[in-house]
C-alpha positions as CSV (number, residue, x, y, z in Angstrom):
1,M,-52.1,-92.7,-69.9
2,K,-51.9,-90.5,-66.8
3,E,-51.5,-86.7,-67.2
4,A,-48.0,-85.4,-67.0
5,R,-47.1,-83.4,-63.9
6,L,-44.8,-80.5,-63.3
7,P,-41.4,-81.1,-61.8
8,T,-40.7,-80.4,-58.2
9,I,-38.1,-77.9,-57.1
10,T,-35.9,-80.8,-55.9
11,E,-36.1,-82.5,-59.3
12,I,-35.3,-79.2,-61.0
13,I,-32.3,-78.6,-58.8
14,I,-31.0,-82.1,-59.4
15,I,-31.4,-81.9,-63.2
16,L,-29.9,-78.4,-63.5
17,G,-27.1,-79.5,-61.2
18,I,-26.3,-82.4,-63.6
19,F,-26.5,-80.0,-66.5
20,L,-24.0,-77.5,-65.0
21,A,-21.7,-80.3,-63.9
22,L,-21.7,-81.7,-67.5
23,V,-21.0,-78.3,-69.0
24,L,-18.3,-77.3,-66.6
25,S,-16.6,-80.7,-66.6
26,F,-16.5,-80.9,-70.3
27,T,-15.2,-77.4,-70.9
28,V,-12.9,-76.9,-67.8
29,Y,-11.6,-80.4,-67.0
30,L,-12.0,-82.7,-69.9
31,D,-11.3,-80.3,-72.8
32,L,-14.3,-81.6,-74.6
33,P,-16.6,-79.5,-76.8
34,I,-19.5,-77.8,-75.1
35,Q,-21.8,-78.9,-77.9
36,L,-21.4,-82.6,-76.8
37,A,-22.3,-81.6,-73.2
38,L,-25.5,-79.9,-74.5
39,F,-26.4,-82.9,-76.6
40,I,-26.0,-85.3,-73.7
41,S,-28.1,-82.9,-71.6
42,W,-31.0,-83.4,-73.9
43,F,-31.3,-87.0,-72.8
44,V,-30.9,-86.1,-69.2
45,V,-33.9,-83.9,-69.4
46,I,-35.8,-86.4,-71.6
47,I,-35.3,-89.0,-68.8
48,L,-36.9,-86.5,-66.3
49,G,-39.7,-85.8,-68.8
50,I,-40.6,-89.5,-69.1
51,R,-40.6,-89.8,-65.3
52,L,-43.0,-86.9,-65.2
53,G,-45.4,-88.7,-67.6
54,H,-44.5,-87.2,-71.0
55,A,-44.3,-89.4,-74.1
56,F,-41.0,-89.5,-75.8
57,Q,-42.6,-88.3,-79.1
58,D,-43.9,-85.2,-77.4
59,L,-40.5,-84.4,-75.9
60,Q,-38.9,-84.9,-79.3
61,K,-41.4,-82.5,-80.8
62,S,-40.6,-79.9,-78.1
63,I,-36.9,-80.1,-79.2
64,I,-37.9,-79.5,-82.8
65,N,-40.2,-76.6,-81.8
66,G,-37.5,-75.1,-79.7
67,I,-35.0,-75.2,-82.6
68,S,-37.5,-73.9,-85.1
69,N,-38.3,-70.8,-82.9
70,G,-34.7,-69.7,-83.2
71,L,-33.8,-70.5,-86.8
72,E,-33.7,-66.9,-87.7
73,A,-30.5,-66.7,-85.6
74,V,-29.0,-69.5,-87.7
75,L,-29.8,-67.6,-90.9
76,I,-28.3,-64.3,-89.6
77,L,-25.1,-66.1,-88.4
78,V,-24.6,-67.8,-91.7
79,S,-24.9,-64.5,-93.5
80,V,-22.5,-62.8,-91.1
81,G,-20.0,-65.6,-91.6
82,T,-20.0,-64.9,-95.4
83,L,-19.6,-61.2,-94.8
84,I,-16.6,-61.6,-92.5
85,G,-14.8,-63.8,-94.9
86,T,-15.2,-61.6,-98.0
87,W,-14.7,-58.3,-96.2
88,I,-11.3,-59.4,-95.0
89,A,-10.4,-60.8,-98.5
90,G,-11.7,-57.6,-100.1
91,G,-9.6,-55.3,-97.9
92,V,-12.5,-53.8,-96.0
93,V,-11.4,-54.9,-92.5
94,P,-7.7,-54.5,-93.2
95,T,-8.4,-50.9,-94.3
96,I,-10.3,-50.1,-91.1
97,I,-7.4,-51.5,-89.1
98,Y,-4.9,-49.5,-91.1
99,Y,-6.7,-46.2,-90.7
100,G,-7.4,-46.8,-87.1
101,L,-3.7,-47.3,-86.4
102,E,-3.0,-44.2,-88.5
103,F,-5.5,-41.7,-87.0
104,I,-7.0,-42.8,-83.7
105,H,-5.2,-41.4,-80.7
106,P,-4.6,-44.0,-77.9
107,S,-6.2,-41.8,-75.3
108,I,-9.6,-41.8,-77.1
109,F,-9.3,-45.2,-78.6
110,L,-11.7,-47.0,-76.2
111,L,-14.3,-44.2,-76.5
112,A,-13.9,-44.4,-80.3
113,T,-14.3,-48.2,-80.2
114,L,-17.6,-47.8,-78.2
115,I,-19.0,-45.2,-80.6
116,I,-17.9,-46.9,-83.8
117,C,-19.4,-50.3,-82.7
118,S,-22.6,-48.5,-81.5
119,V,-23.1,-46.8,-84.9
120,M,-22.3,-50.0,-86.8
121,S,-24.7,-52.0,-84.7
122,I,-27.6,-49.4,-84.9
123,A,-27.2,-49.3,-88.6
124,T,-27.0,-53.1,-89.2
125,G,-29.1,-54.4,-86.3
126,T,-26.7,-57.2,-85.6
127,S,-24.2,-57.3,-82.7
128,W,-22.7,-60.4,-84.3
129,G,-22.0,-58.6,-87.5
130,T,-20.6,-55.6,-85.7
131,A,-18.2,-57.8,-83.6
132,G,-17.1,-59.8,-86.7
133,T,-16.2,-56.7,-88.8
134,A,-15.6,-53.5,-86.9
135,G,-15.0,-55.5,-83.7
136,I,-12.0,-57.5,-85.0
137,A,-10.7,-54.3,-86.6
138,M,-10.7,-52.5,-83.2
139,M,-9.1,-55.5,-81.5
140,A,-6.2,-55.3,-84.0
141,I,-5.9,-51.6,-83.5
142,G,-6.0,-52.0,-79.7
143,E,-3.2,-54.6,-80.0
144,G,-1.1,-52.2,-82.0
145,L,-1.6,-49.4,-79.5
146,G,-0.7,-51.6,-76.6
147,M,-4.2,-51.7,-75.0
148,P,-5.3,-54.6,-72.8
149,L,-7.4,-56.7,-75.2
150,P,-10.1,-57.7,-72.6
151,L,-10.7,-54.0,-72.1
152,V,-11.0,-53.5,-75.8
153,A,-13.4,-56.4,-76.1
154,G,-15.5,-54.9,-73.4
155,A,-15.8,-51.6,-75.4
156,V,-16.6,-53.6,-78.6
157,L,-19.4,-55.5,-76.8
158,S,-20.8,-52.5,-75.0
159,G,-21.1,-50.7,-78.3
160,A,-22.4,-53.7,-80.2
161,Y,-25.1,-54.5,-77.7
162,F,-26.1,-50.9,-77.2
163,G,-26.7,-50.4,-80.9
164,D,-28.4,-53.8,-81.3
165,K,-31.0,-52.8,-78.6
166,L,-31.9,-49.5,-80.3
167,S,-32.2,-50.9,-83.8
168,P,-35.6,-51.9,-85.0
169,L,-33.7,-54.1,-87.5
170,S,-32.4,-56.3,-84.8
171,D,-33.9,-59.8,-84.7
172,S,-33.6,-59.9,-80.9
173,T,-35.3,-56.5,-80.5
174,V,-38.2,-57.7,-82.8
175,L,-38.4,-61.0,-80.9
176,S,-38.5,-59.6,-77.4
177,S,-41.0,-56.9,-78.4
178,S,-43.3,-59.2,-80.4
179,L,-43.5,-61.9,-77.7
180,S,-44.2,-59.2,-75.1
181,K,-47.0,-57.9,-77.5
182,V,-45.4,-54.5,-77.9
183,D,-44.9,-52.5,-81.1
184,V,-41.2,-52.6,-81.9
185,L,-40.9,-48.8,-82.2
186,E,-42.6,-48.4,-78.8
187,H,-40.1,-51.0,-77.4
188,V,-37.2,-49.0,-78.8
189,R,-38.5,-45.8,-77.3
190,A,-38.8,-47.5,-73.9
191,M,-35.2,-48.8,-74.3
192,L,-34.0,-45.2,-74.9
193,F,-34.8,-44.2,-71.3
194,L,-32.4,-46.9,-70.1
195,S,-29.9,-47.4,-72.9
196,V,-28.9,-43.7,-73.4
197,P,-28.0,-43.1,-69.7
198,A,-26.1,-46.4,-69.7
199,F,-24.2,-45.4,-72.8
200,V,-23.2,-42.0,-71.3
201,I,-22.0,-43.6,-68.1
202,S,-20.1,-46.3,-70.1
203,A,-18.6,-43.6,-72.4
204,I,-17.2,-41.8,-69.3
205,L,-15.7,-45.0,-67.9
206,F,-14.1,-46.0,-71.2
207,T,-12.8,-42.4,-71.6
208,V,-11.2,-42.5,-68.2
209,A,-9.7,-46.0,-68.9
210,G,-8.5,-44.7,-72.3
211,F,-6.5,-41.9,-70.7
212,L,-5.1,-44.2,-68.1
213,Y,-3.8,-46.7,-70.6
214,G,-3.4,-44.4,-73.6
215,G,-0.9,-42.3,-71.6
216,N,1.6,-45.2,-71.7
217,D,4.4,-45.0,-74.2
218,I,3.3,-46.6,-77.5
219,D,5.7,-48.9,-79.3
220,Q,5.7,-47.0,-82.5
221,A,7.9,-49.6,-84.1
222,R,5.1,-52.2,-83.5
223,V,2.5,-49.9,-84.9
224,E,4.6,-49.4,-88.1
225,S,5.2,-53.1,-88.3
226,L,1.4,-53.9,-88.3
227,K,0.7,-51.1,-90.8
228,G,3.6,-52.4,-93.0
229,A,2.2,-56.0,-92.9
230,L,-1.2,-54.7,-94.0
231,Q,0.2,-52.6,-96.8
232,D,2.3,-55.5,-98.0
233,N,-0.6,-57.9,-98.3
234,F,-3.6,-55.7,-99.1
235,D,-4.5,-52.7,-101.3
236,I,-5.4,-50.1,-98.7
237,G,-7.6,-47.1,-99.6
238,I,-10.8,-45.3,-99.0
239,V,-12.5,-47.1,-101.9
240,M,-12.1,-50.3,-99.9
241,L,-14.8,-49.0,-97.5
242,I,-17.5,-48.8,-100.1
243,P,-18.9,-52.3,-99.3
244,A,-19.3,-51.3,-95.7
245,L,-21.0,-48.0,-96.7
246,F,-23.3,-50.0,-99.1
247,V,-24.5,-52.3,-96.3
248,L,-24.9,-49.4,-93.8
249,V,-27.0,-47.3,-96.2
250,L,-29.3,-50.2,-97.2
251,L,-29.9,-51.3,-93.7
252,A,-30.5,-47.7,-92.6
253,L,-33.2,-47.6,-95.3
254,K,-34.8,-50.6,-93.4
255,K,-34.1,-53.2,-96.1
256,P,-34.2,-56.8,-94.9
257,S,-31.1,-57.7,-93.0
258,M,-30.2,-61.1,-94.4
259,P,-30.2,-60.3,-98.1
260,V,-28.4,-57.0,-97.5
261,I,-25.7,-58.7,-95.5
262,V,-25.3,-61.4,-98.2
263,A,-25.2,-58.7,-100.9
264,G,-22.5,-57.0,-98.9
265,A,-20.6,-60.2,-98.8
266,L,-20.8,-60.6,-102.6
267,L,-19.5,-57.0,-103.0
268,G,-16.6,-58.0,-100.7
269,A,-15.8,-60.9,-103.1
270,I,-15.9,-58.5,-106.1
271,W,-13.6,-56.1,-104.3
272,A,-11.2,-59.0,-103.5
273,T,-11.1,-59.7,-107.2
274,I,-10.8,-56.1,-108.5
275,F,-8.5,-54.7,-105.8
276,Q,-6.7,-57.5,-104.0
277,G,-5.8,-59.7,-107.1
278,M,-7.8,-62.8,-106.1
279,D,-9.5,-65.0,-108.6
280,F,-13.3,-64.6,-108.3
281,P,-13.9,-68.3,-107.4
282,A,-11.2,-68.0,-104.7
283,A,-12.8,-64.8,-103.4
284,L,-16.2,-66.5,-103.3
285,Q,-14.6,-69.4,-101.5
286,T,-13.8,-67.1,-98.5
287,A,-17.6,-66.7,-98.0
288,Y,-17.7,-70.4,-97.2
289,N,-14.3,-71.5,-95.8
290,G,-13.2,-68.1,-94.5
291,F,-10.1,-66.1,-95.3
292,S,-6.5,-67.4,-94.8
293,I,-3.2,-65.6,-95.1
294,E,0.4,-65.6,-93.8
295,T,1.7,-62.1,-93.3
296,G,4.6,-63.1,-91.1
297,V,3.0,-61.1,-88.2
298,N,1.4,-63.6,-85.9
299,F,-1.2,-61.2,-84.5
300,I,-2.4,-60.0,-87.9
301,D,-2.6,-63.6,-89.1
302,G,-4.7,-64.5,-86.0
303,I,-7.1,-61.6,-86.4
304,L,-7.6,-62.0,-90.2
305,N,-7.7,-65.8,-90.6
306,R,-11.4,-66.2,-89.9
307,G,-14.9,-65.9,-91.2
308,G,-16.9,-68.0,-93.7
309,V,-19.8,-70.3,-93.0
310,M,-17.5,-73.0,-91.8
311,G,-16.1,-70.6,-89.1
312,M,-19.6,-70.3,-87.7
313,L,-20.3,-74.0,-87.3
314,D,-19.3,-74.3,-83.6
315,T,-21.7,-71.4,-82.7
316,L,-24.4,-72.8,-85.0
317,M,-24.3,-76.1,-83.2
318,V,-24.5,-74.3,-79.8
319,I,-27.6,-72.5,-81.0
320,V,-29.2,-75.7,-82.3
321,F,-28.5,-77.7,-79.1
322,G,-29.3,-74.7,-76.8
323,L,-32.7,-74.1,-78.5
324,G,-33.5,-77.7,-78.3
325,F,-32.6,-77.8,-74.6
326,G,-34.7,-74.7,-74.1
327,G,-37.7,-76.3,-75.9
328,L,-37.4,-79.3,-73.4
329,L,-37.3,-77.0,-70.4
330,E,-40.4,-75.2,-71.6
331,K,-42.2,-78.4,-72.2
332,L,-41.5,-79.6,-68.7
333,G,-42.4,-76.2,-67.2
334,V,-39.0,-75.8,-65.4
335,L,-38.9,-72.0,-65.5
336,Q,-42.7,-71.9,-64.8
337,V,-42.1,-73.8,-61.5
338,I,-39.2,-71.6,-60.6
339,V,-41.2,-68.4,-61.2
340,S,-44.2,-69.8,-59.3
341,T,-42.1,-70.5,-56.2
342,F,-41.4,-66.8,-55.6
343,E,-44.5,-65.3,-57.4
344,S,-46.1,-64.4,-54.1
345,K,-43.2,-61.9,-53.5
346,L,-43.8,-60.2,-56.9
347,V,-46.0,-57.4,-55.6
348,S,-43.9,-54.4,-56.7
349,A,-42.3,-53.2,-59.9
350,G,-38.9,-53.5,-58.3
351,N,-39.3,-57.2,-57.3
352,T,-40.9,-58.0,-60.6
353,T,-38.0,-56.3,-62.5
354,V,-35.4,-58.3,-60.5
355,A,-37.3,-61.5,-61.1
356,T,-37.5,-60.8,-64.9
357,L,-33.8,-60.2,-65.1
358,I,-33.1,-63.5,-63.2
359,V,-35.5,-65.5,-65.4
360,A,-33.9,-64.1,-68.5
361,F,-30.4,-64.7,-67.3
362,L,-31.4,-68.3,-66.3
363,G,-32.7,-68.6,-69.9
364,N,-29.1,-68.0,-71.1
365,V,-27.5,-70.1,-68.4
366,L,-29.8,-73.1,-68.9
367,G,-30.9,-72.7,-72.5
368,C,-27.4,-71.8,-73.8
369,A,-28.9,-69.4,-76.4
370,M,-30.1,-65.8,-76.2
371,Y,-33.2,-66.8,-78.1
372,V,-34.3,-69.2,-75.4
373,A,-34.1,-66.3,-72.9
374,L,-36.1,-64.0,-75.2
375,I,-38.7,-66.5,-76.0
376,L,-39.3,-68.0,-72.5
377,T,-39.1,-64.8,-70.3
378,P,-42.2,-63.0,-71.7
379,K,-44.2,-66.2,-71.5
380,M,-43.2,-66.8,-67.9
381,M,-43.6,-63.2,-66.7
382,E,-46.5,-61.7,-68.6
383,K,-49.2,-62.7,-66.1
384,T,-47.3,-61.1,-63.3
385,Y,-47.0,-57.8,-65.2
386,D,-50.7,-57.9,-66.1
387,R,-51.7,-58.6,-62.5
388,Q,-49.8,-55.5,-61.4
389,H,-51.1,-53.4,-64.4
390,L,-47.5,-52.9,-65.5
391,D,-47.3,-51.8,-69.1
392,R,-45.9,-54.5,-71.4
393,R,-43.2,-52.1,-72.5
394,V,-41.6,-52.6,-69.1
395,L,-41.7,-56.3,-69.7
396,S,-40.1,-56.1,-73.1
397,R,-37.4,-53.7,-71.8
398,N,-36.5,-55.9,-68.9
399,T,-36.5,-59.0,-71.1
400,E,-33.9,-57.3,-73.4
401,V,-31.7,-56.3,-70.5
402,G,-31.8,-59.6,-68.8
403,G,-31.7,-61.7,-71.9
404,T,-29.7,-59.9,-74.5
405,L,-27.2,-57.9,-72.4
406,T,-26.2,-60.9,-70.4
407,S,-26.0,-63.4,-73.2
408,G,-22.3,-62.7,-73.9
409,M,-21.5,-63.2,-70.2
410,V,-22.1,-67.0,-70.2
411,P,-19.2,-69.0,-71.8
412,W,-21.5,-71.7,-73.1
413,T,-24.2,-69.5,-74.7
414,D,-24.3,-68.8,-78.5
415,N,-23.2,-65.2,-77.8
416,G,-20.5,-66.2,-75.3
417,I,-18.9,-68.7,-77.7
418,Y,-19.2,-66.5,-80.7
419,M,-17.8,-63.3,-79.1
420,A,-14.9,-65.1,-77.4
421,G,-14.0,-66.8,-80.7
422,I,-14.3,-63.8,-83.0
423,L,-12.5,-61.4,-80.6
424,G,-9.9,-63.8,-79.5
425,V,-10.5,-63.1,-75.8
426,S,-12.1,-65.6,-73.3
427,T,-15.5,-64.8,-71.9
428,F,-14.3,-64.5,-68.3
429,S,-11.5,-62.2,-69.4
430,Y,-13.8,-59.6,-71.1
431,L,-16.7,-60.1,-68.7
432,P,-15.5,-57.5,-66.1
433,F,-15.4,-54.9,-68.9
434,M,-18.9,-55.3,-70.2
435,W,-19.7,-52.0,-68.5
436,L,-22.7,-51.0,-70.5
437,S,-24.5,-54.3,-69.6
438,F,-23.7,-53.9,-65.9
439,V,-24.9,-50.2,-65.9
440,A,-28.1,-51.1,-67.8
441,I,-28.9,-53.9,-65.3
442,A,-28.3,-51.5,-62.4
443,L,-30.5,-48.8,-63.9
444,A,-33.3,-51.3,-64.7
445,I,-33.4,-52.3,-61.0
446,I,-33.2,-48.7,-59.8
447,Y,-36.1,-47.7,-62.1
448,G,-38.1,-50.6,-60.8
449,Y,-37.7,-49.7,-57.1
450,T,-38.0,-45.9,-57.6
451,G,-40.8,-45.9,-60.2
452,K,-38.8,-43.9,-62.6
453,F,-39.8,-44.6,-66.3
454,I,-42.2,-47.3,-65.2
455,W,-45.5,-47.2,-66.9
456,Y,-48.9,-48.7,-65.9
457,T,-51.9,-49.7,-68.0
458,D,-54.6,-48.3,-65.7
459,G,-53.8,-44.6,-66.0
460,E,-51.4,-44.7,-63.1
461,N,-47.9,-43.5,-64.2
462,A,-44.9,-43.6,-62.0
463,Q,-42.3,-42.1,-64.2
464,K,-42.8,-38.5,-65.2
465,S,-39.8,-37.1,-63.4
């Protein structure tokens, strides 16, 4: 049997054009699930793989390997689903919403959203868990205060991704650092030089936006209506926040994420039984099927009727199909060919940074899962960094910026589908307000071309100013 060859650029353009046409036609025109488009795309790529000389069995194995590389995401997402369901049932999320409506002034609401979601994400190490708990609470508060919901979602995601990138507990942080062969704490320190300035700039932007929109007259009657609906259906009080404190403390002590999140979900079910009057089996059921209630206030119903393992199935399938698709792309060497076509131009830290961001973003666009971007980018770019004597910390940092911070921008990625679904705002609606991601990308490029905070392995150091 002849040896398999790499695809040509023409073949790559054709295959990726078919992929994007499938995705866009299914979601925009045919109103069919994105998961079906991804599944069909497997076989489109398999046809190309066979044409290139690969055996079907090898291609099938690459799908399995791709999926297995990202199974940690599936475990975390299942755990987060159980947490969301029981925390709503136990009154944790309703209490956060109630106190937010009671105490947060509209002018500082967006800044408060950014800070609260940042702290939650640093402590828990999961942007998904942050968006599914504090995030949906802030969306409800923003609705009550009359804030534009896409803007609120932008603040939620900016905080959630900021904290995720600085938490050594984050699975994506561990993945990008380990694949770049960088100690996770060294990676976090390298991220600080970029994430902190991005956070400060984003905080200023959200503060200005908050004063612009917070200066509007608040419909106090609407605020009272939302608070009344919460009080009528839930026992509201400080004690309801104990499950959240329990999870934050244990994760801050660096206990393993998944068992802590599941323990927090169990505590939520116990709280639902003790304080919300639910039978314990019914409370546990919310961990699987999610929470359901009819308060008579449509928005409250929409924000609280969610969670559970079943509520995560759509995103889980995107992750599975996306990881499998990414495994096929890696087997065929698609990104390898793309990188090699402009490798001759990668002679400076600036060009290499831009190329890394593009490769990572393409990992999201084509692999449909953040994990595809984080797995493939270091593999594709490590030789370029080594050739230029660029420290691997720069590689891991750029991989995070291009892979993680852009994952919520693509409507058909795991993050794009999950965030849009959990926050109730479409990807393209909140995209313009993901200010921290845009600022971080701009700073990464500026650092690359100016040499600020760029480290080298041969004693040369271009950053110290």
